[in-house]
C-alpha positions as CSV (number, residue, x, y, z in Angstrom):
1,M,12.3,-20.3,17.9
2,G,14.3,-18.1,20.2
3,V,14.7,-14.6,19.1
4,F,14.0,-15.3,15.6
5,V,10.4,-15.2,16.2
6,F,10.7,-11.5,16.6
7,L,12.5,-10.9,13.3
8,P,9.4,-10.4,11.1
9,L,8.6,-7.3,13.3
10,V,11.8,-5.5,12.4
11,L,12.7,-6.9,9.1
12,P,10.6,-4.4,7.2
13,L,13.5,-2.0,8.0
14,T,15.3,-3.9,5.2
15,A,12.7,-2.5,2.8
16,L,13.2,1.1,3.7
17,P,16.3,1.9,1.5
18,V,14.4,0.5,-1.7
19,A,11.5,2.9,-1.4
20,R,13.2,6.0,-2.7
21,L,15.6,4.3,-5.0
22,A,12.5,2.4,-6.6
23,E,10.9,5.6,-7.2
24,Q,14.1,7.0,-9.1
25,H,15.5,4.1,-10.9
26,L,12.7,1.6,-11.7
27,H,9.7,2.1,-14.2
28,P,6.7,3.4,-12.2
29,R,4.6,0.3,-13.1
30,L,7.3,-2.2,-12.1
31,A,8.1,-0.1,-8.9
32,T,4.3,0.0,-7.9
33,H,4.0,-3.9,-8.2
34,F,7.3,-4.7,-6.5
35,L,6.6,-2.2,-3.6
36,T,3.1,-3.4,-3.2
37,A,4.1,-7.1,-2.9
38,L,7.0,-6.3,-0.7
39,A,4.8,-4.4,1.8
40,V,2.0,-7.0,1.8
41,V,4.3,-10.0,2.3
42,L,6.2,-8.2,5.3
43,A,2.9,-7.0,6.8
44,V,1.5,-10.7,6.7
45,C,4.9,-12.1,8.2
46,S,4.8,-9.4,11.0
47,T,0.9,-10.0,11.8
48,L,1.5,-13.7,11.9
49,C,4.5,-13.1,14.3
50,L,2.2,-11.2,16.7
51,G,-0.4,-14.1,16.3
52,L,2.2,-16.5,17.6
53,L,3.3,-14.5,20.5
54,V,-0.6,-14.0,21.5
55,V,-1.1,-17.7,21.6
56,V,1.9,-18.0,24.1
57,G,0.7,-14.8,25.9
58,T,-3.0,-15.7,26.3
59,A,-2.1,-19.3,27.5
60,Q,-0.8,-17.8,30.7
61,L,-3.8,-15.8,31.6
62,P,-6.1,-17.1,34.1
63,G,-9.5,-18.3,32.7
64,N,-8.3,-18.5,29.3
65,P,-10.1,-21.1,27.0
66,L,-7.0,-22.5,25.5
67,P,-5.7,-26.1,26.6
68,D,-3.8,-26.1,29.8
69,G,-0.9,-27.5,28.1
70,W,-0.4,-24.5,26.2
71,S,0.9,-22.6,29.3
72,D,3.5,-25.4,30.0
73,A,7.2,-24.5,30.5
74,E,8.2,-26.0,27.1
75,V,5.8,-23.5,25.4
76,R,6.8,-20.4,27.3
77,D,10.5,-21.4,26.7
78,A,9.9,-21.1,22.9
79,V,9.6,-17.5,23.1
80,P,12.0,-15.3,24.9
81,Y,10.7,-12.9,27.4
82,D,7.3,-14.8,27.0
83,E,5.4,-13.0,29.7
84,V,6.2,-9.4,28.5
85,A,6.1,-10.2,24.9
86,G,2.9,-12.2,24.8
87,K,1.0,-9.8,26.7
88,A,2.3,-6.9,24.6
89,A,1.4,-8.8,21.5
90,I,-2.2,-9.0,22.6
91,V,-2.4,-5.3,22.6
92,A,-0.4,-4.9,19.4
93,L,-2.6,-7.5,17.6
94,V,-6.0,-5.7,18.7
95,A,-4.5,-2.5,17.6
96,V,-3.6,-3.9,14.2
97,A,-6.9,-5.3,13.8
98,A,-8.8,-2.3,14.9
99,A,-6.6,0.1,12.6
100,C,-6.9,-2.3,9.5
101,T,-10.8,-2.6,10.0
102,A,-11.2,1.1,10.2
103,T,-9.1,1.8,7.2
104,A,-11.1,-0.9,5.2
105,R,-14.4,0.6,6.3
106,R,-13.5,4.1,5.5
107,H,-12.5,3.2,2.0
108,R,-15.7,1.2,1.7
109,R,-17.7,4.0,3.0
110,V,-16.2,6.7,0.8
111,R,-16.6,4.7,-2.4
112,R,-20.3,3.9,-1.5
113,R,-20.9,7.6,-0.8
114,A,-19.1,8.6,-4.1
115,W,-21.3,6.3,-6.2
116,S,-24.3,7.4,-4.4
117,A,-23.6,10.9,-5.5
118,L,-23.5,9.8,-9.1
119,A,-26.9,8.2,-9.0
120,G,-29.0,9.4,-11.9
121,M,-25.9,10.7,-13.7
122,P,-25.4,9.5,-17.4
123,G,-23.8,6.1,-17.6
124,R,-20.7,7.4,-19.4
125,Q,-17.2,6.8,-17.8
126,L,-16.6,10.5,-17.6
127,V,-18.9,12.3,-15.0
128,V,-18.6,16.2,-14.7
129,L,-20.3,17.4,-11.5
130,P,-21.3,21.0,-11.2
131,D,-19.3,22.0,-8.3
132,G,-17.3,25.0,-7.4
133,T,-14.5,23.1,-5.8
134,P,-11.8,21.8,-8.3
135,Y,-10.9,18.2,-8.0
136,A,-10.8,15.1,-10.1
137,Y,-10.3,11.4,-9.2
138,A,-10.8,7.9,-10.5
139,L,-13.7,5.9,-9.0
140,P,-13.2,2.2,-9.2
141,G,-16.3,0.0,-9.6
142,R,-17.2,-3.4,-8.3
143,G,-18.9,-5.5,-10.9
144,R,-19.3,-2.3,-13.0
145,A,-17.1,0.0,-15.0
146,G,-15.3,2.5,-13.0
147,R,-15.9,6.3,-13.5
148,I,-13.8,9.4,-13.7
149,V,-15.1,12.2,-11.6
150,V,-14.3,15.7,-12.5
151,S,-15.8,18.9,-11.1
152,S,-16.6,21.7,-13.4
153,A,-14.5,24.2,-11.6
154,L,-11.4,22.1,-12.3
155,L,-12.3,21.8,-16.0
156,D,-12.7,25.7,-16.2
157,C,-9.0,26.0,-15.2
158,L,-7.7,23.7,-18.1
159,N,-7.7,24.3,-21.8
160,P,-9.0,21.5,-24.1
161,R,-5.7,19.9,-24.5
162,E,-5.0,19.9,-20.8
163,R,-8.4,18.4,-20.2
164,T,-7.3,15.5,-22.5
165,A,-4.2,15.0,-20.4
166,L,-6.3,15.0,-17.3
167,F,-8.7,12.4,-18.6
168,A,-5.9,10.0,-19.8
169,H,-4.2,10.3,-16.5
170,E,-7.4,9.4,-14.5
171,R,-8.2,6.5,-17.0
172,A,-4.9,5.2,-16.4
173,H,-5.7,5.0,-12.7
174,L,-8.8,2.8,-13.4
175,T,-7.1,0.6,-16.1
176,G,-4.1,0.0,-13.7
177,R,-6.4,-0.8,-10.6
178,H,-4.2,1.5,-8.6
179,H,-6.8,1.7,-5.9
180,R,-6.0,-1.9,-5.1
181,S,-2.2,-1.3,-4.7
182,L,-3.1,2.1,-2.6
183,L,-5.4,0.0,-0.2
184,A,-3.1,-2.9,0.2
185,V,0.0,-0.6,1.1
186,R,-2.2,1.4,3.3
187,L,-3.3,-1.7,5.3
188,A,0.2,-3.0,5.4
189,A,1.3,0.1,7.0
190,R,-1.6,-0.2,9.7
191,A,-0.3,-3.6,10.3
192,N,3.3,-2.5,10.8
193,P,4.2,1.1,11.0
194,L,7.8,0.5,9.8
195,L,6.1,0.1,6.3
196,R,4.8,3.6,6.1
197,P,7.6,4.7,3.7
198,L,6.4,2.0,1.2
199,Q,3.0,3.4,1.5
200,A,4.2,6.8,0.6
201,A,6.5,5.5,-2.1
202,V,3.4,3.5,-3.8
203,A,1.3,6.6,-3.5
204,Y,4.0,8.4,-5.7
205,T,4.7,5.6,-8.0
206,T,0.9,5.1,-9.1
207,E,0.8,8.7,-9.8
208,R,4.0,8.5,-11.9
209,W,2.6,5.4,-13.7
210,A,-0.6,7.4,-14.6
211,D,1.6,10.4,-15.6
212,E,3.5,8.2,-18.0
213,E,0.4,6.6,-19.6
214,A,-1.2,10.0,-20.1
215,A,2.2,11.2,-21.6
216,R,2.1,8.1,-24.0
217,T,-1.6,8.6,-24.9
218,T,-1.4,12.3,-25.6
219,G,2.1,12.1,-27.2
220,S,3.3,15.1,-25.1
221,R,5.2,14.9,-21.9
222,T,5.1,18.7,-21.7
223,L,1.4,18.8,-21.9
224,V,0.8,16.3,-19.0
225,A,3.5,18.2,-16.8
226,R,1.4,21.6,-17.5
227,A,-1.7,19.8,-16.6
228,I,-0.4,18.2,-13.5
229,G,1.0,21.6,-12.3
230,K,-2.2,23.5,-12.9
231,A,-4.4,20.9,-11.4
232,A,-2.3,20.6,-8.3
233,L,-2.3,24.5,-7.9
234,V,-6.0,24.8,-7.8
235,S,-7.6,21.4,-6.8
236,R,-7.7,19.2,-3.8
237,G,-6.8,15.4,-3.7
238,A,-9.2,12.5,-3.9
239,P,-11.8,12.0,-0.9
240,T,-9.4,9.2,0.5
241,P,-5.8,8.2,-0.1
242,T,-7.0,4.9,-1.4
243,L,-8.4,6.5,-4.4
244,A,-6.2,8.2,-6.9
245,G,-6.3,11.3,-8.6
246,I,-4.1,13.9,-10.5
247,A,-3.5,16.2,-7.7
248,G,-2.8,13.0,-5.4
249,A,0.3,12.1,-3.3
250,G,3.9,12.8,-4.2
251,P,5.7,16.0,-4.6
252,V,4.3,17.6,-7.7
253,P,7.7,19.3,-8.7
254,R,9.2,15.8,-8.7
255,R,6.5,14.5,-11.0
256,V,6.7,17.6,-13.3
257,A,10.5,17.2,-13.3
258,A,10.2,13.5,-14.3
259,L,7.8,14.3,-17.1
260,L,10.3,17.0,-18.5
261,A,13.0,14.4,-18.5
262,P,13.1,11.6,-21.0
263,A,10.7,8.6,-20.6
264,P,12.0,6.1,-18.0
265,A,13.6,2.8,-19.4
266,A,11.8,-0.1,-20.2
267,M,10.4,-2.4,-17.2
268,T,13.9,-4.0,-16.5
269,W,15.5,-4.9,-13.3
270,P,18.8,-2.9,-12.4
271,S,22.0,-4.6,-12.3
272,F,22.9,-5.8,-8.7
273,F,26.1,-3.7,-8.9
274,T,24.1,-0.5,-9.0
275,R,22.5,1.3,-5.9
276,A,18.9,0.5,-6.9
277,G,19.9,-3.0,-7.6
278,L,21.5,-3.7,-4.2
279,A,18.7,-2.0,-2.5
280,I,16.1,-4.2,-4.3
281,W,18.0,-7.3,-3.5
282,T,18.5,-6.3,0.0
283,A,14.8,-5.8,0.4
284,A,14.0,-9.1,-1.4
285,A,16.5,-10.9,1.2
286,G,14.8,-9.1,4.0
287,T,11.3,-10.2,2.8
288,L,12.5,-13.9,2.2
289,G,14.1,-13.9,5.7
290,S,10.9,-12.6,7.3
291,A,8.8,-15.1,5.5
292,L,11.0,-17.9,6.4
293,S,11.3,-16.8,10.0
294,S,7.5,-16.7,10.2
295,A,7.2,-20.1,8.5
296,N,9.8,-21.6,11.0
297,A,8.3,-20.1,14.1
298,T,4.8,-21.2,13.0
299,V,5.8,-24.8,12.4
300,T,8.0,-25.0,15.6
301,L,5.2,-23.5,17.7
302,F,2.7,-26.0,16.2
303,F,4.7,-28.9,17.1
304,V,5.4,-27.6,20.6
305,L,1.8,-27.0,21.2
306,K,1.0,-30.4,19.6
307,T,3.3,-32.2,22.0
308,S,2.1,-30.3,25.1
309,T,-1.5,-31.3,24.3
310,N,-0.6,-34.8,23.3
311,L,-2.6,-34.4,20.1
């Protein structure tokens, strides 16, 4: 394996240039799907890399339950700087597991509390809560229809047409299942901090996706831009970053400017000879390299361990 075993830990750097360019040059829906897949694959590969290093590292510790053959020189030689890398990977993998678990639990806890707050409310998709704090967000359901939660304070700040744009925006979040993408990239960023730019990019592209759907539904890009501006000025975001709302992540001026510009082009890939195309293919090559490196390291280490234990 050699130094190639470490590649999945640093190859997420190849995805960084694509984040901003995808926001600017790809349709928001395409950008969301592409960046989410990119983040998940790179996170899985880097976590697998840590797991392989942990196997080598724990095999050297006294009292470990692993077969004695796993600490043979042949196994240690498969990973450069095995003593330092293996033990450091143990700490890193524990930190990754703790961070991902905490994020998933918080997402589940916030959703559970949000649904509990709606107990006894009418079964309509739109729920207006009598609250003096302005907010609006899409609350996905599990085995049941999602809800659009809006406070009366926010509705008081919008006129009837702007309310229609608000509802269309939040409905787009539910229809597009944006909470899944937001949670996936957030977990990926917990697994590898180098993926945080992709987390921020997906948070922005999901909002842009909902903006465009709201503009298509209402037939007025200016109306949606005005509703977003008003909501952002007076309201707070969703209760957790893995839920989506009209005043959610992403620079609001950029979203408003995008709505005041012509609608984005159809969902097509840019040419390789453009900046966006070059960045996308670079990121794709980095992702493929990371996946192949992880697969090669896994297979190689498996056969090394198999040989050392005479399986």
